[in-house]
N, C-alpha and C positions, 0 to 999 in steps of 0.2 A: 379725519382720514377720508380719502376719496371713496366714492361709492363702489360697490362690488363690481358693477357692470363695466367699470372703466379700468379695471386691472389689466385688461387685455392690451391697453395702449402702452403699458410699461414694457411690453415685449418689443415695441418699436424703438425704445430708447437705447442708444448705443448698441446697434445691432450686431457688432462683431465682438462685443464683450460677452463672456460666458453668462448664462442666465442666472447663475448663483451669486454674481456680484451685485450688490445693492444698486438700485436705479432711482434717480430723481431725488428731489429735496427731502422726501420722506424716507429715503433709503429703503425702498421696497425690495424685498427678496421673494422668491418663489420657493415654496416648500418642495424641494426636489430630493428629499431624503431617500425616497425609493430610487435605488441605483439606476434602474432602467430609464429614468427620466433624463439622466445626464448623457450627453454625447460621449462616445468612447474616449475621445482625447481629453476629456475633463474628469473622468472618474477617479483617476489617481491623484489629481492635484487639488480637488475641491477642498478637502479637509484642511490642508495646510494653508490655502488661501483664506479660508473662512476663519481659521483660528486667528490670523493676523487682523482681518477686517473686523471681526466681532468685538475685538478688544478696543477698537478705535471709535466705532459709531453705534448709535442705537438704531435698530432696524424695525421695519414692519414686515411681517411675514404673510404671504398670500398662499392659502392652502390650494393644493392641486388634487383633483380627483384621479384616482387610479383607474385607468381605462385599458381597453384592449389596444395595444400599440398599433397605429396605422402602418401600412406598408409604404415606405418612402423610397423604395428602390428606383422607381421610374423618375421620381423628383430629383434624386441624387445623381442622376446621369449628367445634370448640369453641375460642373465642378464648383466646389465651395469658393474657390478663388478665381473664378472665371467671370468676366463681365457678362451680365444678363441682358438679353434683349427680347422683348415680347414679339418682335418682328421675325425672329428666327423660328422656324417650325419646330425644331427640337426643343427649344426653350418654351415655346408656346404649349407644347404637349405636357411638359413638366409642370408648368403653371396651372394648366387645366386640371391635372391630377391632384395637385395640392389644394386647389380651390374646391374640387369635389369633396375632399376630405373635410375641409373647413366648413363648407356649406352643409355637408351631410351630418355634422355633429348634432345629436338629438337635443342637446340643451346648451345653455351658455357655459355651464361648468365643463361639459365635454369639449366644447369649442376651445375654451381656455387651456385645457390640458393637452388637446391635440396641437395647439399652436406652441405651447411651451415645449412639448416633446420635439417638434420639428425645428424649432428656432436655431439651435446650435448644430443641427445636422445638415441643413440644406443651404444653398447659396443665399447669402444675406439679402441681396437685392431682389431675388426671386421671392424670398420670404416676405419682405416689406411690401412688395407689389401685391402679392396674393392675399396677405392678411388685410391690407387696406381695402381691396375689393370686397373681401368677405365682411368686414366691419360695415362698409357702406350698404351692403345688400342683405345681410341677415336681419330678420325682424326683431331679434332680441338685442341688437346693438343699434337699432334705429335711433337717431338723435345724438349719437356720440360724435363729437367733432374730432377729426384727425389733426394732429400737429402738422405744420407744413414740412415738406420734404427737406427744406433747408436745415431743420432741426435734427434730421435723421442722417442725411448724407450731404453735409455742407460741401463736400468735395465735388459735387455735381454743379455747383453754382459759384464757388469762390476760387480765386487764383491759388494754385497749388503752393507757390512760394509763400504766400501770406498765411495759408493754413499751417504750414510748417512753423512759421514764426509764431502763430497763435499757440501752438503746442509748446513752444519754448517759453512763452510768457506764462502759460498755465503751470509749467514745471516750477518757474520762479515763484509765482504767486502762491503755490501750494505750500511753500515753506517760509514765506515772508509776509509782512503786513502790506500787501499790495492793494491798490485801489479796487473797489468792488466792480467798477465798470472800466475796463481798459480796452477801448476799441482798436482793432487792427484795421488800419486804413487800406482799402483796396483801391489801387490806382485806377483812374478813369480810362487810361489808355494802355492796358496791360496786355492785350492780345495783338495789337498792331499799331501803326501810326498813320499820319496823313499821306504817306506815299501810296497807301491803298485806298482807293475811292470808297470801297465798301465799309471802311472803318468809320465813315461818317454816320453809319447806322448802328454802330456797336452798342450805343446806349439803349437802343430798342431791342436788338437781337439778344443781348446779354442781360436784359432786365430780369431780375429774379421773379417778379410777379408774372411776367409774360410766360416764362418757362414753367412756373408752378401751375399756371392755368392749363397749359397743354398737358402736363403730367396728370393733373387731377381729372380733366375731361376724359382722358383715356382710362382712368379708373372707373368712372361712372359708366362709360360706354365701351367695355372690353369687346373685342371682336371674336373672342374665343371663350368657351365655357359652356355651362348648361344653358338650355334655351330660356329658362326663366330669368337668367341674368342678362343674356345677350339681346333677347328679343324685346326691346323697349319700343314704345310708340314713336314712330317716325325717326328711328335711329339712323337710318341711312341718309335721310334728308338733313338731319342734324350734323352728320359728318360733313356733308357738302357745305352747309351754311356756315358752320363755325369756322372752317378753313377758308371759305370764300371771304368771310369778313376779315380774317387775318391778312389775306393777300391785299384786300382793298385798303386796310389800315396801313400796311407796309408801304404800299404805293403812295398813299398820302404823305407818309413820312419821307419817302424818297423825294417827292416834289419839294418838301420843305428844306431838303439838303441839296437842291439843284441837281438831282439825278433823275434819269428817266424811269419809266415803269420797268418793273422787273421783267427780264427776258425769260420766257418759259423754256424749260429744258426739253425742247421738242425733238431734237435729233440726238439720240442717246449715244451715238458712236463718236460724236464730236468732243473736242476738248472742253473741259469745264474751266472757264477763264478764272473764276474766283478760287483762291486758296483759302484755307482756314487753319489756324494754329491755336487750339483752344486754351492751352496753358492750364488744363485741369489735370489733377492727379487722381487716378482711380484707386482708392484705398483698398478695395476688394481684391484687385489684381496686382496691387503694388507696382503700378506703372502708370505713365501718363497716357491720357487719351490720345489716340493716333491723330496726326495732322495730315492735311492734304495740300500738296503744293499747287500753285497756280498752273493751269493748263494740263491738269491730270485728265486721264481718260477712264471711263467706265469700261470694264472688260468682263469676260466670263469669269465666274468665281468657282474656285476649287478648294473649299475649306472643309475637308472631311472631318476635322476635329470638331467643327461646329455643326456638322450634319447639314452643310449647305453647299451643294454642288449645283450650279445654276448657269444658264446661258442667257445673254442679253436678248437673243432671238426670241426667247419666251416672252419677255416684256413687250417686244415689238408685236408679237403674234397676238397677245392678249389685248393690246391697245387697238389693233386692227379689228379684232372681233367685236370689241365694245363699240367702236365707232360705227361699224357696219350695223350693229343692232340699233344704234341711235337713229341712223338714217332709215332703217326699215321700221322703226318705231315699235320694235318687239325684240324680246330675247327668247332664247330656247332654254327651257328648264330641264331638269335632270331626266324627266320622262320623255323628252323630245317634243313636248307641247310648246306652242307659241304663247308667250305672255306679253300683252300689250304694255308699252310704256305710255301710260295715260297722262293727262294733264296733272292729275292729283297724285297718283301713286308712282309715276315713272321715275321721279327724282329719288324717291326712297329706295326703289328697286336698284337703281344705278349706284347709289351710295353704298349699299350692302354688297354690290357686285365689284366695285372698284377698290374698296378698302383692303382686303375683302374679308367678310365674315364667312368662314366655311359653313357655319350653320344656316346663315340667312341668304347666302348667295344662291340665286336661282340655278346656277350651274357652275360650281367651283372648278370642275375639271375642264370646262370649255373656256371660261372667262378668267380663270386664274386668280392671282393675288398681286395685282399690279402695284397698288400703293405700298404695301408692306415690303414686298421683295425689292421694289425700287429703293426704299430706304436702306435696306441691307446692302444691296449692290453698290450704292453710292458710298456707304460707310466703309466698304472694304476695297475701294478702288486703288488705294495706296499699296495694298499687299494682297491681291486677289487669290494667289495660290498659297499664301502662308509661308513663303520662303524666308521671310524676315521675322516670322513669329510675332507679327504685330496684331493688336486687337482692332476693334472697330473704331471708327471715328464717331463724333457726337451724333451723326444722323441715325445711328443705330439704337438710340434710346429716346423715349418720349420726353424725358425731363431735360434733355440737353439738345435735342435736334434743332430747336428754333434759334440756337446761337449761330448756326452756320448759314452763310448767305445762300448756299445751294438749296437749303430747305425751301426757300421762297420760290426759287426757280422750279423745283420739283413740284411744289403745290400749285404754282401758276400753270404748269402742264396738266396736273390733275383737274384744276378748275376749268381749264380750256375744254376738256372733255365734257364736263358737266354743262358748260355753256353751249356746247353743240346741241345738247338735248333741249336746253331752255330756248334756244333759237328756233326750234321746230314748233314751239307753241304759238298760238294765236295771240295777238295783242289783247290786253284787257279791254273789254267793252266799256262804254260809258256807264252802263248799269253796274258793272263790277267795280267801278272806281268811285262813283258819287255816293253821297249820303243825302238823300232828298231832304231839303229843308234846313240843312246844316251848312254854315259857311264860316270859314276862318277869316276874321276881320283884321287881326293885328298880331305880329310876333315881335317880342322884344327880349333881348338877352342882356342881363346885367351881372357883372362880377360883384363879389362881396366888397371889393375895394372901391373907393370912390373914383371911378373912371367913366368914360363915355359909354353909352349904350352900344350894344352889338360889337363890343371889343372883348375878345378873350385873351388871357395872358397865360403863358407858360414860363417855366424856369427850371433850373437844375437845383436839386436839393440833396443834402446828405441825409442818409437814414441808416438804421442799424439792423443787423440780423443776428439773432442769438445763435451761438455756435455750441452752447453747452451740451445739448442733447445728442450731438453727433460726433464729438471728439472723444473717441474711446480711450480708456486707460489713462486719463489725466486728472482724475478727481473732479470735484464739482465747483471749481472756481468759476464765477460768472465771467463769461467772455463774449465779446461782441465783435462783429465785423462791420465796419462803416463803409457803405457804398454810396455811389452817386446815381441818382435816377431823375427822370423827367417828371415834373409835377405841374399842375395847373392851379391857377387861382380859382377857388370855388365860384360857381356862377349859378344863376337861376333863370328860368324861362317864365315869361308872362305872356300868355296867349289868350286873345279874346275870340270867343266862338259864338256866333249867332245861332239862334234856334227859332225857326218859323213854323214848327210843327204843332203849336198850341198844346203841347204836353211835355212833361218831363221825359227825357230819354237818356239812354246810356250810349257812350261812345268809347272808342279805343284811340288814344292819342299815340301817334307814331312819329318819332323825331329822328331824322337822319342828317348827316353832314357830309359834304363833298367839296373838293377843290372846284373853284370856278373856272380856272384856266389850266391848260395842260402844261407839260414840261417845256413846250416851245413858247409859252406865254400867250397862246391863242385860246379864245373862248371855246369851251368844250362842247362838242356835239353830244346830244343826249344819249346817243347810242354808246358812246364811250363813258360818259359821266355816270350812267346808271350802274356800272360795275364798280364804281369807286365810292358809292355811298356807304358810309359806315353807320350802323344803327347806334344811336346814343341813348334812346329810351323808348319804352312802350308801357303804357299804363291806362287804366280805366278812368273815365270821367263821367260825372252826372251833369247833364245839361238842362238847366231850367228853361221855362218858356220865356226866353228873353231875346227878341230879335236884334237888340242892340249889342249883345255880346256878354256871354259868361266869361268872367275873368278867372283864368286857370293859372296857378303858380306851381312851380316844381323846381326843386333844388337838384343840382347836378349830382350831389352825393347820393341821391335816391335812385339813380339810374338802375334799371332792371337788368342791365348787362354786366354790371361791375360789382366787385366786392373788395373790401380791404384785405390785405394779407391776413391769413389766419393767425390766431393767437399762438405764440410760441409755447414750447413744452412747459417752461417755467410758469407762464401765466395761466395755462390750462390747469396745472396742478394747483395753483393758488385759488382757482375758482371752485375747487373741491368736488366738482361734478362733471366736468368736461362737456357741458351741453352745447348744442348749437345756439347761435344767437337767436334773438326773438324773430319770429316770422321766417326763420331759415330752414326749419325742418321740412316744410312743404317743398322747398327747392332741395337740391342735393347739396349737403353741407360741403363747403370748401370750393365749390365751383363758381367761376365767374371771371370775367376779364378784370385785370387790376385797375382799381379806381384811379391811380395816378396816371394811367395811360388812356384815359377816356378820350381825350382829344389829341390831334397831332401837334407836333412841336411848333409849327409856324416859323416865322423868320423875324429877325430884329426889325426889319422895315415893315413887316406885316404881310401875312399871306391871305389873299382873298378866298373866302369859302362861302358856301351857300347852305343855309339851314332850311331843311324841308320839313314841313309839318302837315300831317294829314289826320283828320278825324274820320274813322270808319265806324260802321254800324255794329255796335257790340252784340246785337241780337244775332247777327251773322257770324261775328268773330268768335265769341266765347264758346268754349266746349264745356260740357257738363263735367264736374259740378262747376257752376258759373261763379261761385264765391272763392275759387282758388286765387291766391295772390300771384302777381306776375314776377315776384322776386327772382332775378337772375335766370328766368326761364328761357330767354331768347336763345342763349347758347347751351343751356344745361337741361332744359325740360323741367318737369315736376315729378317728384318721387311718387311712385305707386299710382300714377294717374296719366291720363292722356296729355299730350302737349296742349297748353291752354288756348292756343290761337288756331282757328280753323283755316286761316289763310295760309298760302304758301309762304315759306320762310323767305324774307327779303321783299315781300309784297310792299309796295307796288312796282319794285324795280327789277323783278326777276324775269320779266318777259320782254320781248322786243317791242318797241313802240309802234304805234300806227303811223302811216305814211305822212300825216300832216304834222308830226312832231319832229322838229329839228333840234330845238334847244329845250332846256328844262322849263323855261317860261311857257313854251308851247304846251308842254305836258300839264303844267299847273292850271292853265286856262281851261282845261277840259272839264274841271269840276270845282265848284266853289268850296268844297270841304278840304281842298289842298291849297297851300300857300308856301311862299319861299321868302327868306330874308337874307340879305347879304350880311356877312359877319367877317371880321378880320381877326386872325390869330397872330399875336405878337409874342415873340420869344425874347424874354429879358436876358440878354447875354451878359454874364458876369459870374463872380464867384458863387459856388453853390450855397444855397441857404441851409441853415441847420434845421434839423427835424427832431422831434422828441424821440426818445428811445422807445423801442417796442411798438412798432406800428400796429 
């Protein structure tokens, strides 16, 4: 049987089923004989339901400690069948209250009982969000791997029509000798077609791993809660950098599909040309996620039932105040004092100001809640005053927002504000760039397949997602959804680095990738190109005293920015202990950009890219303790420790170049510890390749 500390995760399984119905392959039930454990709506039906179930299956019972029942009145102000959004202030307060209860539990046993008591009383999405944050941050649940959200709420990722079909199949298989694995095929073009230019990017925006990454990052870095949860090292800078990399990555993808860079949503009162019809069914609210027609306009919001009454003018006012602060290079804190936006701390201050975190913002009353309220306002533009009783669009939820083309326009706008600050900084000096005595001699990239060097290949593949843990009330017939996603042929780097220091030394290898030409086919100016570099990897190297070159090899699958999709609920159960993977506990479990999306799609004729490699001085780079691994830390940080890299995130591309730099080659010539290699990304257009079950 699974270990005691992992029983908490069975509360995430089938979150709208009553707690007393057996969960998982082990048919785990919770000992809720004490009547007060049960939600009022279940107290009169439990006995009859259990009499039928107990005669059918063998079960494993988990004891619950009797505790003083927590006050959930504030949490329950969010209706049980209401879509939940952490961006809404009223929902945020409810989540904070429940998180306080979970984090305040004196022991794991108290935590388990608190969670069991709350599960069937509060909004299921709010419960899953808050319990996930608590499991990640409590010391007595450290190292427990969360199942991916696709196993809990598949309706946030899978076409609603196909989910309905999956439930029909489950009903049939429950009474027949059906196949053990019967995948439901999710069409590649189910949200739009080629008449919509933005549909060319649907494979990126609707990729399950991309959306899981965004959801999980916001679990690790919540902007509301107790200070010990919210106030992580360089949290505001991480918010900036993670989203900046998403925009850079998206623009690279747009180039591959013959589209221009995303147009930032700079003028909030103009029409949004892009529409989006998500085709997702919200099981909690029993309605589809709201759609947005092309050329919709954002307007003032009057949604009293959501506790959200808001004017666009506030967004404009907050943006103006933040931009003025950037130009003055200082913000005004809550006491009226001036706080400088310095080279090192300025971006972190701005990140916490813009998202915004009410606890960490230097002045929430003055600078407001630009990022979060923007998400909500856009998500309600189809029904701002509630006259049609429509819910939010996908922009209102962290697990669905990246599906919508307007997400990238909004975050291009947010990134534009951050770049205003970055542009006020001085260019890096030669001393800040070079690593005296170290020189990069050669860069080669090879795929695992027998092809020419410096050629990367991508293709479409079919893969499967487990639906079993999230389809409530259908029994435990194994069910899969088969989806199509972008994938690349595995590749490796071989880099020769010379060392003339007459001693062994440590370095940090930094690898970035960027398009060589812009959307017009012209060679990129470095000023533009530096904002399109995507980080592929960062890792430590030991350089022997070899002036002719240390040979360093690295596999693409070892990238410190990526991870595979998490083990599904069934596989986690089979592991019997639910642990994080090896070397993953130091990073935040579950966080990382999806491995299949490491590089852009390319084109059938081949897209020219430039691979940038830099070796910097580890004595300057590494933060104590120096033996921390780099695993997935670029976007996610390291648990219970400082961010392991002392350099600015995005270094050396986060500042404007000096006047003598026009192209990337000019920048590379500044210091021999930097080099660039032309590579080509070829997309193998054809039928999707098959992929093994259970990624």
